[in-house]
N, C-alpha and C positions, 0 to 999 in steps of 0.2 A: 301206288307210290312206295309203300312200305315193302311190298313184295319185290319191286324192282331194286330197291336199296339192298334188300337181303341177297338178291341174286348177284348184285355187284360185289358185295362183301365176300360171298362164297367164291366168285370168280377170282377176285384178288387173292383170296386165301389159297386157292388151287394153283394159280400161277406162281405165287410166292413159294409154295412148297416145291413145285417143279423147278423153278428157276434157281432157288438156293441149293436144292439137292444136287444140281448139276454144276453150278458155277461158284459156290461159296469159297472153295479152296483155291480156285484159280487165281494166280497172281498174289497169293498170300505167302509170306515168309516170316519165320520166327527164329531169332537168334539170341541165345544166352551166352555171354562171354565174360570171362574175368578181365578186368581192366589191366591187371598185371599178371605176368607169368609166374612170379615168385614173390613171396613176402616172408617175413620172419614171424615166428610164433609170438603172439600177442599184438601184432600189427593190425591196423585197420585198412581195409581196401574196399572194393566195390565190384558188384556184377553189373553188366550193362545189358539191359533187356531191349531188344530192337524188334519191332513188329511193323511190317509193311503190307498194306492192302493196295496192290498195284492193278486196279481194275475199276470199271465204272459202277459195279454193283456195291452199294454200301453194306456195311456189317453193323447192324444196330448193337449187337453185343457179341464179344469174343472173349472167351474164358481161356486163360493160359495157366497150366499147372505143370510144375516140375519139382523135383526133390534134390536136396543137397545134403551133405554130411552135417550132422547137428553140431559139430565142432566149429562150424562157420555160423556164427550167430548174427542174424539180421538186426540192424540198429534203426532207431527212430521210426519214421513212417514205413520203412521197408518191412518192419516186423508185423505190420497189419496183415490180416488174412494168412497167417503162418501158424502151423501147428507142428509140434515136435514130439515124436515118439522114438522109433529107432533111427529116423532121419528127420530133417526139417522139410516140411511140405509147404510149398509156396503157391498161392493162388492169386492171380491178377485178372482184372476185367477191363476190357478196352471197348471203345465204340468208334467206328470208322465211317467216314465219308469215302468218296472215291479218290483213288490215287493219293493216299495219305500214309505218312510214316510217323510212328511214335517211338520215342526212346525214353526209357526210364533208368535211373541209376539206383541200385540197391546196395547201400553200404552195409558192411558186415565186419566183425572182428574175428580173427582166427585164434581160437583158444588153444589149439594143439598142433604140434608138428604133424605133417602128413602129406600125402599125395591125394588130391581131391579132383574128382571128375563129375561132370553133369552129362548124363547119357541121352535121355529122351525128354521131350516136352509133349504133353498131350494138349490138344486144341479142341475147343468146342465152340461152334459158331451157331448163332440163332438168327432167324429171320424176324420180320416186323411183328409177327404174331406170337413169338416166344413159346410155341407149342411143343416143338421137338428140336433137339439139338443135332448138329452134324459133327461127327468126330473124326479126328485124324491125329497121327503122331508124327513128329519129326525128330530125326536123330541129331544130337549135338556132339561136337568134338571139341570140348573145351576143358582144359586142365589147369590146376594150380598147384605149385609146390610151396608148401609152408616149411621153411627151413627151421632147424632147431634154434631156439633163442640163444644168443651169445651170452656167456657168463660174464660176470663183473671183470672189468679190465685189470683191476688191481690183483684179483685172485689168480687170473691166468698169467699175469706177470710173475707172481711168486712161483707158480708152477714152472714157468719157463726158466726162471733163475735156478730152480732145483735141478732141472734137466741140464742146464749149461754147466753147473758145477760137476755133475756126473760125467759129462762128455769131456770137459777140460781136464779132468783127472787122468784120462787115458789117451788124450789126443793132443798132439802139438799143432798149434796154429802157425801158419807162415804165409806171407803174401805170395800170391800167384801172379807172376809178371805177365801172363797172357790174359788176365781178366781185369781189364781197365774198367773202373766204375765211376770216375769223376776227378775233380780237381779241388784241392783245399789249400789253406795257407800253410806255409812252411813251419815245422817245429824243429827244435834243436836236435832231436834224436833222428830226424829223417836223413837218409843217405843223399849225398849230393847228386847221384845219377838219377834221382826221382824228380829233380827240379824241372818244371816246365818253363823254359826261358821265354817262350812267346807269351804265355799267360802272365808271366811276371812282368814283362815289359808293358803289357797292356794295362795292368792294374796298378803298377808302381810298387807292388809288394812281391816278395818271393812266394811262388806258388808251386805245389808239388802234385804229381800224378798220384791218384789213389787207386789201390788195387784191392780186389776181393781176396778173402782168405780161403784157403782150402784146408781140409782136414781129412783124416782117415776115419771119420765118424761112420759108425755102422749102427743104425737106429731103426727100431720098429715100434709101432704103437698097436697094442692089442686091446680089445674091449669085449666085455662079457655082459650080455643083457638077459641072461637066463633068470627067470623068476618062477621057480618050480614049487615053492611052498604054497600051502593053502591060503595063508595070509599074503596078499600081493603087495608089492612095493613099487607101484607104477611110477611114483614121483622120483624114486631113486633110479629107476631104469631110464626115465627121460633125462634126468640130470647127467647120467653117464653119457648119453648121446650128445647132450649140450657141451659137455667137457671135451669130448672128442672133436666135435665141430670147431669149437673155439681154439683148442690147442693146435689142431692141424692147420687151421687158417693162419695162426700166428707163426708157426714154424716155417710154413711155406713163404710167408712174407719176409721172414728172417733169412731167407735163402738157404734153407735146409731141405735135403731130399731124404725121403724115408718111405717105408712100407707101412700101410695100415690094414688091419684085418680084424674082423669081429664075427661073432656067431649068429648075428641077426640075419633074417631072410628078407630079401627084397620082395615087396608085395606085388611087383609087376613081373619080374623075371623069375622069382623063386630061388635065386642064387644067394649064397652067403656073401657078406661084404668082404671085398678084398680089392686093394687099390694101391698102386705105386704113385706117390705124390712127388713131383719134381719141383725144385726150388723155382720161385718166381711168381707164383700166384695164379698161373693160368688154369689150374684145375680146381680152384676153390668152389666155383659154381657146380662143377660135376660132383665134387665131394658132397656138397650140401643137398644136391638132388638125390644122391644115393641114400643119404641119411634120412631125408624126408620120406623116401619110399620104404624105409625099413619098418617091417611089421614087428612090433615089440611083443606080440603075443606068441610068436613062434621063433624057434631057434634051430639052426642046422645041426648043432651039437652042443654039448655042455661046455662050461668054462674050462673044466679039467681037460676035456678033449682038445679044446683050442690050444691050451698050453702044451699038451702032449704032441700035437701036430707040429707046433713050432720047435719043440725040443728034438723032434725027429729030423729036422733040417741040419742038426749038429753044427750050428754056428758057434764061433769062438770070438772072444773079445767083442761081444755085441751088447748094446744097451737096449733094454726093453722098457716101455712105458705100458703098464697094465692098468686099465680102468675097469673096476668091477665092484659091485656092492656086496658080492657074496664072500663069505668068510669061513667056509667049511674046511675041515682038516685036510680032506683030499685035494682041495684047491691049493692049500699051502704046500702040500707035498709035491704037487705039480710045479709050483714055483721053485722049490728046492732043486728038482731035477733040471729045470730050465737054466738055472744059474750055476750048474755044476761044471760048466766048460769055460770058466773064466768070464762068464757074462754077468751083468748086473741088471737089476730090475727095480724100477720105481713103481710102487703100487699105489695108485690114486683110489682111495676108498670113499665113495659117496656114503654118507651116514647121517641119520637123523640126529639133531643136536641132543635130544634126550638120551641117546644111546652112546654118546661119546665117552662118558665116564666108564662104561663097561667094556670098552675096546681093549683087547689083549695086545700086549706089545709083540712086535714081530721079531722072532729070534732066529730067522733064517739068514744065513750068511749071504752077503751081497744083495739083500733085499731091503729096500728102504720104504717104509709105509708113510703115506701122506694122507691123513684123514681130511675129508672134504665135507664139512657139515652143511646141511641145508635145513 
C-alpha cells in the first residue's frame, strides 16, 4: 500500500512537472498601468495591477516583479514587499483558480517632476509541489508625466503684474473690432456703436459688445537650469522649472502669445527646450509634458550661450523674461549685450532665503531683477 501511494505521488509529481512546464503561461496576462496619464508634482495617484489566468489549469502561486522610479513612493499596503535602492522594486504574489482575473490598486505619491515608464514585468509560476519555478517576462508600455508643481498663485500674480508694467510701458492697447469676445453692461465711456440692441432689449439694460485687445507686444521667456558647480542646487533648478510652467500657463490663459526657450535637454528626444506658445491655452498640456521630460542633470549649452544665441537674432524693442539661479559676471555681461538694442529684461532669480541679504543690486541698464526666495 505504501509503495502504491509513493508511486502515485511520483506520478502526480511527474505529470505536474510536465503539465506546468508546457501550459503554465498559456492564457496568462499581466498588465501594469498608471490610472492617470499625468499628475502634478506632490500629487497622489495609483498604479493598476491586472493579472488574468484564462485557462483551466490553476496556478497555486504566481510571483510578479517589476520596478519603478523611486520618486514614486508606494503608500499604505502597497509599500509591502517593496525595496528601494536605485529604483523601487515591487514584488506581489497571487494564487489563481481557473479562468480568474485579479486586480489590485497600488497608490503612490509623486515626489518629483519627471517622465516615468515601466518597461518589463518578470513572472514566476509554481506548480502544486513548489519545487521549481517557471519564468517569463512581459513588456509593458505604460508612462506617466509628472508635471512641475505650480507655484503660489499670489506670487505668480505679482510676477505677471511686473511683466504687464514692462509691456504697457512700450505698447499701446486698443480694441480689435474683429475679435469679439462677449457682452457686458454699458458704461459711460463706451462708444454708442458698441451697443448690442438685441441683447439690450432682451435684458432691459443697455448692453455692449466686448472686444479683445491687441498689442504690438514682442515677448520671449528664457530659462537657464545649468548647475555646474560642485555644490549642487537642485531645489533652485526645480523651482526655475516650476516658475516657467506656472508663468507660461498664466500668460497663455491671459491670451498672450510668446516664445519660450531653455537650455535643458529633453530626456526622450535629446533636444533643447524651444516652443512657441499661442494664446488660448491649447498648448499648456504640451508645455508641461516637455517640462516633465526635461533632464535637469544635462544642458545643451550654458546660460551665457543661451543669451548669446538670443542676442544673435538681433531683435529690437523686445521684452525678455529670464529665469535663472546663476549670477556669474559673464552671465550679467550677456544680459547687457541682449538689452543693447532697445530691449528690456526681467531677471527672475530663484534664491535661498538665507542668501537674499548678500544679493548684489543689478546695475545693468534695462534689466530689472526680481528675487524669488524659496
